[in-house]
Structures are given as structure tokens and as C-alpha cells.
C-alpha positions as a Markdown table, in Angstrom:
| # | Residue | x | y | z |
|---|---|---|---|---|
| 1 | Unk | -11.4 | -93.3 | -1.1 |
| 2 | Unk | -9.5 | -94.5 | 2.0 |
| 3 | Unk | -9.7 | -90.7 | 3.3 |
| 4 | Unk | -13.5 | -90.7 | 2.8 |
| 5 | Unk | -13.5 | -94.3 | 4.7 |
| 6 | Unk | -11.8 | -92.4 | 7.9 |
| 7 | Unk | -14.4 | -89.3 | 7.5 |
| 8 | Unk | -17.3 | -92.0 | 7.4 |
| 9 | Unk | -16.0 | -93.5 | 10.6 |
| 10 | Unk | -15.0 | -90.3 | 12.4 |
| 11 | Unk | -18.5 | -88.4 | 11.6 |
| 12 | Unk | -20.4 | -91.9 | 12.5 |
| 13 | Unk | -21.6 | -92.1 | 8.5 |
| 14 | Unk | -20.4 | -96.0 | 8.3 |
| 15 | Unk | -23.1 | -97.8 | 6.1 |
| 16 | Unk | -25.4 | -94.7 | 5.9 |
| 17 | Unk | -24.1 | -92.4 | 3.6 |
| 18 | Unk | -21.8 | -91.5 | 0.8 |
| 19 | Unk | -19.4 | -89.0 | 0.8 |
| 20 | Unk | -19.1 | -87.0 | -2.4 |
| 21 | Unk | -16.4 | -84.3 | -1.6 |
| 22 | Unk | -14.8 | -82.8 | 1.5 |
| 23 | Unk | -13.6 | -78.9 | 0.9 |
| 24 | Unk | -12.8 | -76.4 | 3.2 |
| 25 | Unk | -15.1 | -73.3 | 3.2 |
| 26 | Unk | -12.6 | -70.2 | 4.0 |
| 27 | Unk | -15.8 | -67.9 | 4.5 |
| 28 | Unk | -17.1 | -70.2 | 7.1 |
| 29 | Unk | -13.8 | -71.2 | 8.5 |
| 30 | Unk | -14.5 | -74.7 | 8.5 |
| 31 | Unk | -14.2 | -78.2 | 6.7 |
| 32 | Unk | -17.5 | -79.1 | 4.7 |
| 33 | Unk | -18.1 | -83.1 | 4.2 |
| 34 | Unk | -20.9 | -83.0 | 1.5 |
| 35 | Unk | -22.7 | -86.4 | 1.5 |
| 36 | Unk | -25.9 | -88.0 | 0.4 |
| 37 | Unk | -28.2 | -90.6 | 1.2 |
| 38 | Unk | -27.9 | -94.2 | -0.5 |
| 39 | Unk | -30.2 | -94.1 | -3.4 |
| 40 | Unk | -31.3 | -97.6 | -2.4 |
| 41 | Unk | -32.5 | -96.9 | 0.8 |
| 42 | Unk | -36.4 | -95.6 | 1.0 |
| 43 | Unk | -37.2 | -92.1 | 2.1 |
| 44 | Unk | -38.5 | -91.8 | 5.6 |
| 45 | Unk | -40.6 | -89.0 | 7.4 |
| 46 | Unk | -38.2 | -87.0 | 9.9 |
| 47 | Unk | -40.9 | -86.9 | 12.5 |
| 48 | Unk | -42.2 | -90.7 | 12.7 |
| 49 | Unk | -39.6 | -92.5 | 10.5 |
| 50 | Unk | -42.4 | -94.0 | 8.2 |
| 51 | Unk | -41.8 | -94.4 | 4.5 |
| 52 | Unk | -43.3 | -92.2 | 2.3 |
| 53 | Unk | -43.1 | -91.1 | -1.3 |
| 54 | Unk | -41.3 | -88.0 | -2.5 |
| 55 | Unk | -42.7 | -84.6 | -2.4 |
| 56 | Unk | -40.2 | -82.5 | -3.6 |
| 57 | Unk | -36.2 | -81.7 | -3.8 |
| 58 | Unk | -36.7 | -79.2 | -0.4 |
| 59 | Unk | -34.9 | -76.1 | -0.1 |
| 60 | Unk | -31.4 | -76.8 | -1.2 |
| 61 | Unk | -28.3 | -77.8 | 0.8 |
| 62 | Unk | -28.2 | -77.7 | 4.5 |
| 63 | Unk | -25.4 | -77.9 | 7.1 |
| 64 | Unk | -24.8 | -80.0 | 10.3 |
| 65 | Unk | -22.2 | -78.9 | 12.9 |
| 66 | Unk | -20.2 | -82.0 | 13.7 |
| 67 | Unk | -17.3 | -82.6 | 16.1 |
| 68 | Unk | -14.4 | -80.6 | 15.7 |
| 69 | Unk | -11.3 | -82.1 | 13.9 |
| 70 | Unk | -8.7 | -80.7 | 16.3 |
| 71 | Unk | -8.9 | -77.0 | 15.9 |
| 72 | Unk | -10.6 | -77.4 | 13.0 |
| 73 | Unk | -14.6 | -76.8 | 12.9 |
| 74 | Unk | -16.3 | -79.5 | 10.8 |
| 75 | Unk | -20.0 | -79.6 | 9.0 |
| 76 | Unk | -21.7 | -82.0 | 7.2 |
| 77 | Unk | -23.6 | -80.7 | 4.2 |
| 78 | Unk | -26.3 | -82.5 | 2.1 |
| 79 | Unk | -29.4 | -81.4 | 0.0 |
| 80 | Unk | -32.7 | -82.3 | 2.0 |
| 81 | Unk | -35.7 | -83.3 | -0.2 |
| 82 | Unk | -39.1 | -83.8 | 1.6 |
| 83 | Unk | -41.5 | -86.5 | 1.7 |
| 84 | Unk | -45.2 | -86.8 | 1.8 |
| 85 | Unk | -46.1 | -88.1 | 5.3 |
| 86 | Unk | -49.7 | -89.7 | 5.5 |
| 87 | Unk | -49.8 | -88.4 | 9.1 |
| 88 | Unk | -47.6 | -85.1 | 9.0 |
| 89 | Unk | -47.8 | -84.1 | 5.6 |
| 90 | Unk | -44.8 | -82.7 | 3.7 |
| 91 | Unk | -41.9 | -83.0 | 5.8 |
| 92 | Unk | -38.0 | -82.9 | 5.6 |
| 93 | Unk | -36.7 | -86.6 | 5.0 |
| 94 | Unk | -35.0 | -88.5 | 7.9 |
| 95 | Unk | -31.2 | -88.4 | 7.9 |
| 96 | Unk | -29.0 | -91.3 | 10.1 |
| 97 | Unk | -26.5 | -88.6 | 11.3 |
| 98 | Unk | -28.8 | -86.0 | 12.9 |
| 99 | Unk | -32.1 | -85.7 | 14.7 |
| 100 | Unk | -35.2 | -84.1 | 13.1 |
| 101 | Unk | -35.2 | -80.1 | 13.1 |
| 102 | Unk | -31.5 | -80.3 | 14.4 |
| 103 | Unk | -28.4 | -78.3 | 13.4 |
| 104 | Unk | -26.0 | -80.6 | 15.1 |
| 105 | Unk | -25.0 | -84.3 | 14.3 |
| 106 | Unk | -26.0 | -87.3 | 16.8 |
| 107 | Unk | -22.3 | -87.3 | 17.8 |
| 108 | Unk | -22.2 | -83.8 | 18.7 |
| 109 | Unk | -25.4 | -83.9 | 20.7 |
| 110 | Unk | -24.2 | -87.0 | 22.5 |
| 111 | Unk | -20.9 | -85.5 | 23.5 |
| 112 | Unk | -22.7 | -82.2 | 24.5 |
| 113 | Unk | -25.2 | -84.6 | 26.8 |
| 114 | Unk | -21.9 | -86.5 | 28.3 |
| 115 | Unk | -20.0 | -83.2 | 29.1 |
| 116 | Unk | -23.1 | -81.4 | 30.6 |
| 117 | Unk | -23.4 | -84.4 | 32.9 |
| 118 | Unk | -19.8 | -84.4 | 34.1 |
| 119 | Unk | -18.3 | -80.9 | 33.5 |
| 120 | Unk | -19.0 | -77.3 | 34.6 |
| 121 | Unk | -21.3 | -75.5 | 32.1 |
| 122 | Unk | -18.4 | -73.1 | 31.1 |
| 123 | Unk | -16.1 | -76.0 | 30.2 |
| 124 | Unk | -18.9 | -77.4 | 28.0 |
| 125 | Unk | -19.4 | -74.1 | 26.0 |
| 126 | Unk | -15.7 | -73.6 | 25.7 |
| 127 | Unk | -14.6 | -76.9 | 24.6 |
| 128 | Unk | -17.2 | -77.2 | 21.9 |
| 129 | Unk | -17.7 | -73.6 | 21.1 |
| 130 | Unk | -21.5 | -73.2 | 21.5 |
| 131 | Unk | -23.6 | -71.0 | 23.7 |
| 132 | Unk | -25.0 | -72.3 | 26.8 |
| 133 | Unk | -28.5 | -71.8 | 25.6 |
| 134 | Unk | -27.5 | -74.1 | 22.7 |
| 135 | Unk | -26.4 | -76.8 | 25.0 |
| 136 | Unk | -30.2 | -76.7 | 26.6 |
| 137 | Unk | -31.7 | -77.2 | 23.4 |
| 138 | Unk | -29.3 | -80.2 | 22.7 |
| 139 | Unk | -30.1 | -81.6 | 26.0 |
| 140 | Unk | -33.9 | -81.2 | 25.5 |
| 141 | Unk | -33.6 | -83.0 | 22.0 |
| 142 | Unk | -31.5 | -85.7 | 23.6 |
| 143 | Unk | -33.8 | -86.6 | 26.4 |
| 144 | Unk | -37.2 | -86.3 | 24.3 |
| 145 | Unk | -35.6 | -89.2 | 21.9 |
| 146 | Unk | -34.7 | -91.1 | 25.1 |
| 147 | Unk | -38.4 | -90.7 | 26.2 |
| 148 | Unk | -39.6 | -91.5 | 22.7 |
| 149 | Unk | -37.7 | -94.7 | 22.4 |
| 150 | Unk | -39.2 | -95.9 | 25.5 |
| 151 | Unk | -36.5 | -96.8 | 27.7 |
| 152 | Unk | -38.9 | -98.3 | 30.2 |
| 153 | Unk | -38.1 | -96.2 | 33.3 |
| 154 | Unk | -41.6 | -97.1 | 34.6 |
| 155 | Unk | -41.0 | -100.9 | 34.4 |
| 156 | Unk | -41.7 | -102.5 | 38.2 |
| 157 | Unk | -42.0 | -99.1 | 39.6 |
| 158 | Unk | -44.0 | -99.9 | 42.9 |
| 159 | Unk | -42.9 | -97.3 | 45.5 |
| 160 | Unk | -42.6 | -93.6 | 44.4 |
| 161 | Unk | -42.2 | -90.3 | 46.3 |
| 162 | Unk | -44.1 | -87.0 | 45.1 |
| 163 | Unk | -42.9 | -83.3 | 45.8 |
| 164 | Unk | -42.8 | -80.0 | 44.5 |
| 165 | Unk | -39.5 | -77.8 | 44.0 |
| 166 | Unk | -39.9 | -74.1 | 43.1 |
| 167 | Unk | -37.7 | -73.2 | 40.1 |
| 168 | Unk | -38.6 | -69.4 | 39.5 |
| 169 | Unk | -40.1 | -66.4 | 41.2 |
| 170 | Unk | -43.6 | -65.9 | 40.9 |
| 171 | Unk | -45.0 | -69.3 | 42.3 |
| 172 | Unk | -43.4 | -71.4 | 39.5 |
| 173 | Unk | -43.2 | -75.0 | 40.4 |
| 174 | Unk | -41.7 | -78.4 | 39.3 |
| 175 | Unk | -43.6 | -81.6 | 40.3 |
| 176 | Unk | -40.9 | -84.3 | 40.8 |
| 177 | Unk | -41.4 | -88.1 | 41.3 |
| 178 | Unk | -38.8 | -90.2 | 42.6 |
| 179 | Unk | -38.4 | -94.0 | 42.5 |
| 180 | Unk | -37.8 | -95.3 | 46.3 |
| 181 | Unk | -36.1 | -98.3 | 45.0 |
| 182 | Unk | -33.3 | -96.8 | 43.3 |
| 183 | Unk | -33.4 | -93.1 | 44.4 |
| 184 | Unk | -33.6 | -91.9 | 40.7 |
| 185 | Unk | -35.5 | -89.0 | 39.4 |
| 186 | Unk | -38.4 | -90.8 | 37.6 |
| 187 | Unk | -40.4 | -87.8 | 36.1 |
| 188 | Unk | -40.7 | -84.3 | 36.2 |
| 189 | Unk | -43.3 | -81.9 | 35.0 |
| 190 | Unk | -44.1 | -78.2 | 35.0 |
| 191 | Unk | -46.6 | -76.8 | 37.5 |
| 192 | Unk | -48.3 | -78.2 | 40.5 |
| 193 | Unk | -51.6 | -78.7 | 39.8 |
| 194 | Unk | -53.6 | -82.0 | 39.5 |
| 195 | Unk | -53.4 | -81.8 | 35.7 |
| 196 | Unk | -49.4 | -82.0 | 35.9 |
| 197 | Unk | -49.6 | -85.0 | 38.0 |
| 198 | Unk | -52.2 | -86.5 | 35.9 |
| 199 | Unk | -49.6 | -86.3 | 33.0 |
| 200 | Unk | -47.4 | -88.3 | 34.9 |
| 201 | Unk | -49.9 | -90.9 | 35.5 |
| 202 | Unk | -50.8 | -90.9 | 32.0 |
| 203 | Unk | -47.3 | -91.8 | 30.9 |
| 204 | Unk | -47.2 | -94.5 | 33.6 |
| 205 | Unk | -50.1 | -96.4 | 31.9 |
| 206 | Unk | -53.4 | -97.9 | 33.4 |
| 207 | Unk | -51.2 | -101.2 | 34.2 |
| 208 | Unk | -48.1 | -99.0 | 35.8 |
| 209 | Unk | -50.8 | -97.2 | 38.0 |
| 210 | Unk | -52.0 | -100.6 | 39.5 |
| 211 | Unk | -48.8 | -101.7 | 40.3 |
| 212 | Unk | -48.1 | -98.7 | 42.5 |
| 213 | Unk | -48.3 | -99.9 | 46.1 |
| 214 | Unk | -46.8 | -97.1 | 48.3 |
| 215 | Unk | -46.8 | -93.1 | 47.7 |
| 216 | Unk | -45.0 | -91.0 | 50.0 |
| 217 | Unk | -46.0 | -87.2 | 49.8 |
| 218 | Unk | -46.2 | -84.0 | 52.1 |
| 219 | Unk | -50.2 | -84.2 | 52.6 |
| 220 | Unk | -50.9 | -81.8 | 49.9 |
| 221 | Unk | -54.7 | -82.4 | 48.8 |
| 222 | Unk | -53.9 | -82.2 | 45.0 |
| 223 | Unk | -51.6 | -85.0 | 45.4 |
| 224 | Unk | -53.6 | -87.0 | 47.7 |
| 225 | Unk | -56.7 | -86.8 | 45.3 |
| 226 | Unk | -54.8 | -87.8 | 42.3 |
| 227 | Unk | -53.2 | -90.8 | 43.9 |
| 228 | Unk | -56.8 | -91.8 | 44.8 |
| 229 | Unk | -58.1 | -91.6 | 41.9 |
| 230 | Unk | -55.6 | -93.1 | 39.6 |
| 231 | Unk | -53.7 | -95.6 | 41.8 |
| 232 | Unk | -56.6 | -98.0 | 43.0 |
| 233 | Unk | -53.9 | -100.3 | 44.6 |
| 234 | Unk | -51.6 | -97.8 | 46.4 |
| 235 | Unk | -51.5 | -96.7 | 50.0 |
| 236 | Unk | -50.7 | -93.3 | 50.8 |
| 237 | Unk | -47.9 | -92.4 | 53.3 |
| 238 | Unk | -47.7 | -88.6 | 54.7 |
| 239 | Unk | -44.2 | -87.6 | 55.4 |
| 240 | Unk | -43.2 | -87.6 | 59.0 |
| 241 | Unk | -41.4 | -84.2 | 59.0 |
| 242 | Unk | -44.3 | -82.4 | 57.6 |
| 243 | Unk | -46.8 | -84.2 | 60.1 |
| 244 | Unk | -44.5 | -83.2 | 63.0 |
| 245 | Unk | -44.2 | -79.6 | 61.7 |
| 246 | Unk | -47.9 | -79.2 | 62.1 |
| 247 | Unk | -47.6 | -79.7 | 65.5 |
| 248 | Unk | -44.7 | -77.6 | 65.9 |
| 249 | Unk | -46.3 | -74.7 | 64.2 |
| 250 | Unk | -49.5 | -75.4 | 66.5 |
| 251 | Unk | -46.8 | -75.0 | 69.6 |
| 252 | Unk | -45.3 | -71.9 | 68.1 |
| 253 | Unk | -49.0 | -70.4 | 67.6 |
| 254 | Unk | -49.7 | -71.1 | 71.4 |
| 255 | Unk | -46.6 | -69.1 | 72.4 |
| 256 | Unk | -47.5 | -66.0 | 70.2 |
| 257 | Unk | -50.8 | -66.2 | 71.6 |
| 258 | Unk | -49.5 | -66.1 | 75.1 |
| 259 | Unk | -47.0 | -63.2 | 74.3 |
| 260 | Unk | -50.0 | -61.3 | 73.0 |
| 261 | Unk | -52.1 | -61.8 | 76.2 |
| 262 | Unk | -49.2 | -60.8 | 78.4 |
| 263 | Unk | -48.8 | -57.7 | 76.4 |
| 264 | Unk | -52.1 | -56.7 | 76.2 |
| 265 | Unk | -52.5 | -57.6 | 80.2 |
| 266 | Unk | -49.4 | -55.6 | 81.2 |
| 267 | Unk | -48.2 | -59.0 | 82.6 |
| 268 | Unk | -44.5 | -58.1 | 82.6 |
| 269 | Unk | -43.4 | -61.1 | 84.6 |
| 270 | Unk | -44.8 | -63.4 | 82.0 |
| 271 | Unk | -43.3 | -61.3 | 79.3 |
| 272 | Unk | -39.9 | -61.8 | 80.6 |
| 273 | Unk | -40.6 | -65.5 | 80.8 |
| 274 | Unk | -41.5 | -66.0 | 77.4 |
| 275 | Unk | -39.2 | -63.5 | 76.0 |
| 276 | Unk | -36.4 | -65.3 | 73.5 |
| 277 | Unk | -38.6 | -68.5 | 74.4 |
| 278 | Unk | -39.4 | -69.8 | 70.6 |
| 279 | Unk | -36.4 | -72.1 | 70.1 |
| 280 | Unk | -36.9 | -73.2 | 73.8 |
| 281 | Unk | -40.4 | -74.9 | 73.0 |
| 282 | Unk | -39.6 | -75.6 | 69.4 |
| 283 | Unk | -36.1 | -77.5 | 69.2 |
| 284 | Unk | -35.6 | -81.0 | 70.4 |
| 285 | Unk | -34.7 | -81.3 | 74.0 |
| 286 | Unk | -31.6 | -83.1 | 73.2 |
| 287 | Unk | -30.3 | -79.8 | 71.2 |
| 288 | Unk | -31.0 | -77.3 | 73.7 |
| 289 | Unk | -28.2 | -75.2 | 74.9 |
| 290 | Unk | -28.3 | -74.1 | 78.7 |
| 291 | Unk | -29.8 | -70.8 | 78.3 |
| 292 | Unk | -32.9 | -72.6 | 76.4 |
| 293 | Unk | -32.9 | -75.4 | 79.1 |
| 294 | Unk | -33.2 | -72.7 | 81.7 |
| 295 | Unk | -36.0 | -70.8 | 79.7 |
| 296 | Unk | -38.2 | -74.0 | 79.5 |
| 297 | Unk | -38.0 | -74.7 | 83.1 |
| 298 | Unk | -39.2 | -71.2 | 83.8 |
| 299 | Unk | -42.2 | -72.0 | 81.3 |
| 300 | Unk | -42.8 | -74.9 | 83.1 |
| 301 | Unk | -43.2 | -72.9 | 86.4 |
| 302 | Unk | -45.1 | -70.1 | 85.0 |
| 303 | Unk | -47.0 | -70.8 | 81.8 |
| 304 | Unk | -49.0 | -74.4 | 82.3 |
| 305 | Unk | -50.8 | -74.0 | 79.0 |
| 306 | Unk | -47.8 | -73.5 | 76.8 |
| 307 | Unk | -45.7 | -76.2 | 78.7 |
| 308 | Unk | -48.5 | -78.7 | 78.3 |
| 309 | Unk | -48.2 | -78.0 | 74.3 |
| 310 | Unk | -44.7 | -78.4 | 74.5 |
| 311 | Unk | -45.1 | -81.7 | 76.0 |
| 312 | Unk | -47.9 | -82.9 | 73.7 |
| 313 | Unk | -45.6 | -81.8 | 70.8 |
| 314 | Unk | -42.7 | -84.1 | 72.1 |
| 315 | Unk | -44.9 | -87.2 | 72.8 |
| 316 | Unk | -46.0 | -86.7 | 69.3 |
| 317 | Unk | -42.4 | -86.5 | 68.2 |
| 318 | Unk | -41.6 | -89.8 | 70.0 |
| 319 | Unk | -44.3 | -91.4 | 67.8 |
| 320 | Unk | -42.2 | -91.8 | 64.9 |
| 321 | Unk | -39.3 | -92.9 | 66.5 |
| 322 | Unk | -38.4 | -97.0 | 66.2 |
| 323 | Unk | -41.1 | -99.3 | 67.2 |
| 324 | Unk | -43.7 | -101.5 | 65.7 |
| 325 | Unk | -47.4 | -101.2 | 64.7 |
| 326 | Unk | -48.1 | -100.3 | 68.4 |
| 327 | Unk | -47.4 | -96.8 | 67.5 |
| 328 | Unk | -50.7 | -96.3 | 65.6 |
| 329 | Unk | -52.6 | -97.2 | 68.9 |
| 330 | Unk | -50.2 | -94.7 | 70.5 |
| 331 | Unk | -51.2 | -92.2 | 67.9 |
| 332 | Unk | -54.6 | -92.8 | 68.2 |
| 333 | Unk | -54.5 | -92.0 | 71.8 |
| 334 | Unk | -52.6 | -88.8 | 71.4 |
| 335 | Unk | -55.2 | -87.7 | 69.2 |
| 336 | Unk | -57.5 | -88.2 | 71.9 |
| 337 | Unk | -55.4 | -86.2 | 74.5 |
| 338 | Unk | -54.9 | -83.5 | 71.9 |
| 339 | Unk | -58.6 | -83.1 | 71.1 |
| 340 | Unk | -59.6 | -82.8 | 74.9 |
| 341 | Unk | -56.5 | -80.6 | 75.6 |
| 342 | Unk | -58.5 | -77.3 | 75.5 |
| 343 | Unk | -55.7 | -75.7 | 73.8 |
| 344 | Unk | -57.5 | -74.4 | 70.6 |
| 345 | Unk | -54.0 | -74.6 | 68.3 |
| 346 | Unk | -53.4 | -78.2 | 69.6 |
| 347 | Unk | -57.1 | -79.0 | 69.0 |
| 348 | Unk | -57.0 | -77.8 | 65.4 |
| 349 | Unk | -53.9 | -79.6 | 64.6 |
| 350 | Unk | -55.2 | -82.9 | 65.9 |
| 351 | Unk | -58.6 | -82.3 | 63.8 |
| 352 | Unk | -56.3 | -81.8 | 60.6 |
| 353 | Unk | -54.3 | -85.2 | 61.4 |
| 354 | Unk | -57.8 | -86.9 | 61.9 |
| 355 | Unk | -58.3 | -86.4 | 57.9 |
| 356 | Unk | -54.9 | -88.0 | 57.5 |
| 357 | Unk | -55.0 | -90.6 | 60.0 |
| 358 | Unk | -54.7 | -93.7 | 57.6 |
| 359 | Unk | -52.1 | -92.1 | 55.8 |
| 360 | Unk | -50.0 | -91.5 | 59.1 |
| 361 | Unk | -51.0 | -95.2 | 60.0 |
| 362 | Unk | -49.4 | -96.3 | 56.5 |
| 363 | Unk | -46.3 | -94.1 | 57.5 |
| 364 | Unk | -45.9 | -95.8 | 60.6 |
| 365 | Unk | -46.7 | -99.4 | 59.3 |
| 366 | Unk | -44.1 | -99.2 | 56.2 |
| 367 | Unk | -41.8 | -96.6 | 57.4 |
| 368 | Unk | -42.0 | -94.8 | 54.0 |
| 369 | Unk | -40.8 | -90.9 | 54.2 |
| 370 | Unk | -40.0 | -88.4 | 51.8 |
| 371 | Unk | -36.6 | -88.0 | 53.0 |
| 372 | Unk | -35.2 | -89.4 | 49.8 |
| 373 | Unk | -37.2 | -87.0 | 47.8 |
| 374 | Unk | -36.2 | -84.0 | 49.9 |
| 375 | Unk | -32.6 | -84.9 | 49.2 |
| 376 | Unk | -33.1 | -85.1 | 45.9 |
| 377 | Unk | -34.7 | -81.5 | 45.7 |
| 378 | Unk | -31.6 | -80.2 | 47.3 |
| 379 | Unk | -29.4 | -81.6 | 44.0 |
| 380 | Unk | -32.3 | -80.1 | 42.0 |
| 381 | Unk | -31.9 | -76.7 | 43.2 |
| 382 | Unk | -28.3 | -76.9 | 42.4 |
| 383 | Unk | -29.1 | -78.0 | 39.0 |
| 384 | Unk | -31.6 | -75.1 | 38.7 |
| 385 | Unk | -28.7 | -72.7 | 39.5 |
| 386 | Unk | -26.5 | -74.4 | 36.6 |
| 387 | Unk | -29.3 | -73.9 | 34.1 |
| 388 | Unk | -29.6 | -70.2 | 34.4 |
| 389 | Unk | -29.3 | -69.1 | 30.9 |
| 390 | Unk | -31.7 | -71.6 | 29.6 |
| 391 | Unk | -34.8 | -70.1 | 27.9 |
| 392 | Unk | -37.1 | -72.7 | 28.5 |
| 393 | Unk | -38.4 | -74.8 | 31.6 |
| 394 | Unk | -38.1 | -77.8 | 29.2 |
| 395 | Unk | -34.3 | -77.6 | 28.8 |
| 396 | Unk | -34.2 | -77.3 | 32.8 |
| 397 | Unk | -36.4 | -80.5 | 33.1 |
| 398 | Unk | -34.1 | -82.3 | 30.7 |
| 399 | Unk | -30.7 | -81.4 | 32.5 |
| 400 | Unk | -32.6 | -82.7 | 35.7 |
| 401 | Unk | -33.3 | -85.9 | 33.8 |
| 402 | Unk | -29.8 | -85.9 | 32.4 |
| 403 | Unk | -28.2 | -85.6 | 36.0 |
| 404 | Unk | -30.5 | -87.3 | 38.2 |
| 405 | Unk | -32.8 | -90.0 | 36.1 |
| 406 | Unk | -31.9 | -93.5 | 34.9 |
| 407 | Unk | -30.4 | -92.5 | 31.7 |
| 408 | Unk | -26.6 | -92.5 | 31.6 |
| 409 | Unk | -25.0 | -90.7 | 28.4 |
| 410 | Unk | -22.0 | -92.4 | 26.6 |
| 411 | Unk | -19.4 | -90.5 | 24.3 |
| 412 | Unk | -19.4 | -91.5 | 20.7 |
| 413 | Unk | -17.8 | -94.7 | 20.0 |
| 414 | Unk | -17.1 | -95.8 | 23.5 |
| 415 | Unk | -18.2 | -98.9 | 25.2 |
| 416 | Unk | -19.2 | -99.0 | 29.0 |
| 417 | Unk | -16.3 | -99.7 | 31.1 |
| 418 | Unk | -16.5 | -102.6 | 33.7 |
| 419 | Unk | -17.1 | -100.2 | 36.4 |
| 420 | Unk | -20.1 | -98.6 | 34.4 |
| 421 | Unk | -21.6 | -102.1 | 33.8 |
| 422 | Unk | -21.1 | -103.1 | 37.1 |
| 423 | Unk | -23.2 | -99.9 | 38.4 |
| 424 | Unk | -25.8 | -100.6 | 35.9 |
| 425 | Unk | -26.2 | -104.0 | 37.0 |
| 426 | Unk | -26.5 | -102.9 | 40.5 |
| 427 | Unk | -29.0 | -100.2 | 39.6 |
| 428 | Unk | -31.1 | -103.1 | 37.9 |
| 429 | Unk | -31.1 | -105.0 | 41.0 |
| 430 | Unk | -32.2 | -102.4 | 43.1 |
| 431 | Unk | -35.0 | -101.6 | 40.5 |
| 432 | Unk | -36.1 | -105.1 | 40.6 |
| 433 | Unk | -36.2 | -105.5 | 44.2 |
């Protein structure tokens, strides 16, 4: 009996099940711990946990892979009856040592989740003697349970950033939502559509949507439409990098048009001036090398239209430097100048910005950008590379939540260290702010 108490503690069965015997299965080369549920405990549905009457004795004994005992593989074996759930019908009974439809114990799942967050994937597979694909399935189960338990990731969320990232060829995208308060991944969904973003707002709830005060994005219509529809109190901010890129693209289109005109007109002098001029007119002045500075001087002398477009680009870029609300007035004046510049590409860029005038004004007022989201996306791309071998996008999304979300997995039987408790306390302060 004393030996069984050690097994109960090692397998996480204390106060949950009775160990009937421990044997070594020579064929499977593993130790098998046969257990049964307490007869005094009511049977519960494996899906929803509701107490339900028995249905039948099930399909016989089942095994769950447990953590190894040194070099020896260990499994838990038990007979699994079924219950008649009012909602789900005949369902396998819930067991405290494993999740529903899992073939690994909770201790095993939690260890995999911790290792997947802190170790290389080859190390996880080697240490636990499982395939990387199995790791993906386990992580998906763990994170689904975290979401189901309702660890309120959405509590007091007021400023969010929304962006998309490609995870596979063929225009396969994920939508990522980041909490500006703590820089953590708040939510991730499959597909770059209004329906996907609507699923996030459904999870956030009506009260949570009303709490959202600021939303940063790249100006995509599908994001702006859904935010306007679901978040009545939110002010939308367009990321300055994307806004400036609209003007930069317009300047490059002017350059290409002038090159085409010079080539068709046989103006060799102009072609010489415009050759290798792309980065001279697109880069910031403080980053130009001597050759590019010389080329810009030649353009100033020979091509007034392109140089005017360059000056408008630089004037617009300066709007987003440090300053106060007077920058909104400067932005409005810039749109007037650009609209009357008689440069078709710049006029079109000003027309596009007029649609986002209020959103750009919000950016200048609140200083909220998508920089934190773009920085997180670089880490997302690294995780996408790590997740190669997973057979489902759900496993990839679970790995992203595990690495970048607020949930911090713990090894079985460990208590948070003082340093971990301090980190959680700092995170809570940032979230509350």
C-alpha cells in the first residue's frame, strides 16, 4: 500500500482514483498502472462534466501515456464506462487524470506544453519520446481547455492592435489581435475576413466591445468596417508606417512614369538623370549615401515634377514626428497642397487619405501605432517555422498562444518561483493600466 501511495503521487492520482495493481507489460515494454474511479463519486460526462446516469460499460480497458519513470515508459489503464449525457448523449465518462479523448495524462500534457514553450522541438520529441505532430495535438488540447476555463484574457482590454500574417502559400492568413497594454497576443484566428474578426468580437462580448477605446490597424477596409460595426466607442488609428508608404508608393509611381516618358521621347539626358534614382527619392534624407545625394541634386535641376513629389513626401513624413495636436492642422493643409499639386499620383494618394482623415487624426492625437503588432509578427513568423510538421492550423494557433499569450504553463507539482510571481504581478499592473 505504501508503494501505491507513491505511484498515486507520481501520477497525480492523489484523492482521485484507486490503484488496483502495477504490472510490467513485456510486449509493450512499459509499466502499467491499473486504476479505477472511486465508487462513491458520481459519473460525469467527459465533454461537459455534468453528472449523468450510466449508459453501459464501454469498450473495455483504455490506456493513457504517463510521464516516464526514468528510462521506463509508464501508462495508466482503466475501464471506461459511458454515461447518458442530456446534451451529448452516450459519452465516455470523465476521468480526473486525463482530458476527454486524450491518450496522455494531464501531467504529460502539461510537461509537453512547458517544454514546447522553452525548448527546441527536437528536444521535446526526444525527451518525451513522442512525434512532433503529437506535440501539436497536445498543445491544441491544453490551450482549448485554457480558453474553456475562461482565464479572462479580455478583462479590462481597452487598446488593441489588429493585423494579418501569412502562414502558408496560397494566400493563407491568420488574424492576430494584440493588447497594447502588455504587448501580449490576445487572440488569433484563421482567415483574413470579416467573419474571422467577428469571431474575436463574439469572444470579447458586448460589454468588452463597448470597453474598447482605441484600435490600431493598417487601414484595411475589412478591419475598419468590423470595428465600426462592433465597437461603438472605439476610435480607429491608422498605422503611420502604412500611411507614409502610400505617399512613398505614389512618388515611385511618378518616377516610373517620368522614366517611361523619357524613354518614349528619346530624352537620353533625362534617362541618365533618372537612372538608379529610385532610392534617392524614396529613402529618408539622413540615410542617403553620397551618390544618392548627388542624384537627388540632379533631379532637382532636371525634373521639377518628380522633385516636387519628393518634397511633398518629406513634408508628409515630418507630420508624424514629435509634436502636438497642431499636426492635424498641418495634415489638413498638406492634403490641400497635394490635391492641387497637379501630380496625378500624389492627387490620388491625397484622395485615399481623405477617406481615412479621422483615423489619421486619431493617430496623431493618441500616438497609437501598430509597431508593437508588427514586432510581434516577426516572432509569429519564427513560430510558423517551428510549427512545420503540424498537420492543422489549430495546432499552429495554439503554439502561438502558448509562446505569445498571457498563459504561462507550469510543470506538474511545481509552484511559481518568486521571479515568476513578480513577472505575473508586473503583467497584471500593465494590464490594469
